[in-house]
C-alpha angles and dihedrals in degrees: 000000000000125000136215133189115257096227117260094343090092092228122134103212134186114255087235115055131173122254121220099221108108100179092166091061107036119015107217110256095224091061103042136024109266136156090244121090125223108287091003109145117243112253111255092240091057094044096054094054092081101013094101089062091044090052090052092051094048092048091047087051093051091047091053090053103264109146107164120080123179126200131187128158115044099264089060101062087040091059098038092046092053091045097051092044092049093047094040090230105124092110090057099060144049113237125209122196133167144203109237115235097337094173093053092044091058092050088060099053137055114274092240087067097049100096095043093049095051093044090045091052093055092046090051090052088050094051091047091051092045091228138114096224140031115216096210123015118193130202099219122216099350087174088073108095091349122188126157094236095050095044092051090048090054094050095045091049093050092049086052091054088043090058089054090062096246095109132042113190122009113222140167130230130190150115102262110075094178090055092049091047089055091052091048091052091050102039110012087207104138129085093192140011129209115202139152111267127167143119091294100039106049100147093107093061095070100022103047115006097073089052091048090052094050096050096034095245115164118237124218118188122213130184100027093162105028101092152154088007122040113257095007122107110234087225089080083070101043116123111238095219100061120111106229096182095251096313123108115234092259091052091049090055092051090047093049092051093049089054083081105085091204089067113095102179141352120223109196116181104252125193107167139039088240090059090046093050092050090050094047091048087065088077098049089067132069106190133133114272116238109198094194090101090056092047093049092045091053094045092051094043091057095045130086087262087060091057091050089053088052090054091050090051090054091050097046109110096198089053090048091051100042105022107026092158090064090051090046093051091046091053090050091051093051091050095044097242101117 
């Protein structure tokens, strides 16, 4: 494993991190119909069903040198907190967490409740993670419901919590790199940013990376595989006859992303030991990256052949049984609801 500095946070992080999204375990309630409400914790009985496998995956990652673990939606800090507590490995890793849509949240409650809501949200993440501090805390999707007053209140309150020793670095995460860049220019209040960046989504390279380099802001990349359709790995659209120079398509994507020197770490959502092993094997090779496979995958996915592939995924009984979330995202893509 190789390591890079996460900007001005002072954290030396592994180039490969581990993302929190566990689509194969808990379908996010804002994408699919579930009995669980947004930010409602997963019942303990449901969590433990697959927790042993998650513990094994996390311990394997740590033993391989992975030291940066990102969490988002509530099931993710629940699972990671339980794993690190069970394994006794909290001291060996950096943990990132986030408050989901804090600016929008403040818009929906009386101003007198703002401070308690933000502080309570951080305390809840600490409780779920079973820790007394979070190394990187992200304000997620601050563009949602944005107003200057609410945004400034969020940052001021997070800095107050930071001074209490509960938070390390303060970051921002979201899907709008140009908006984040404008906030950085105006406020310069983030130590790190987490954004999508891959062969299909390259906006951040021009809109955000130069600014991050100039101000020494760390860059964490999410969704290295989920393109060009949200929630769907591009590998479902990879031609089988392309010479990738010894790398798999997924490894090619990771290597391509890491060519950007501004990137500190990549946090792919990882559900199985097989997926983790493939990601880790990226770092045992030192070959040139041929992006042809990425180009051809994108071209095919956006063609009529790609739509036919989506239909096949929807009809595949094995996928429906073992990876219902893939089938669900394919259906949403075909109907235009993603």
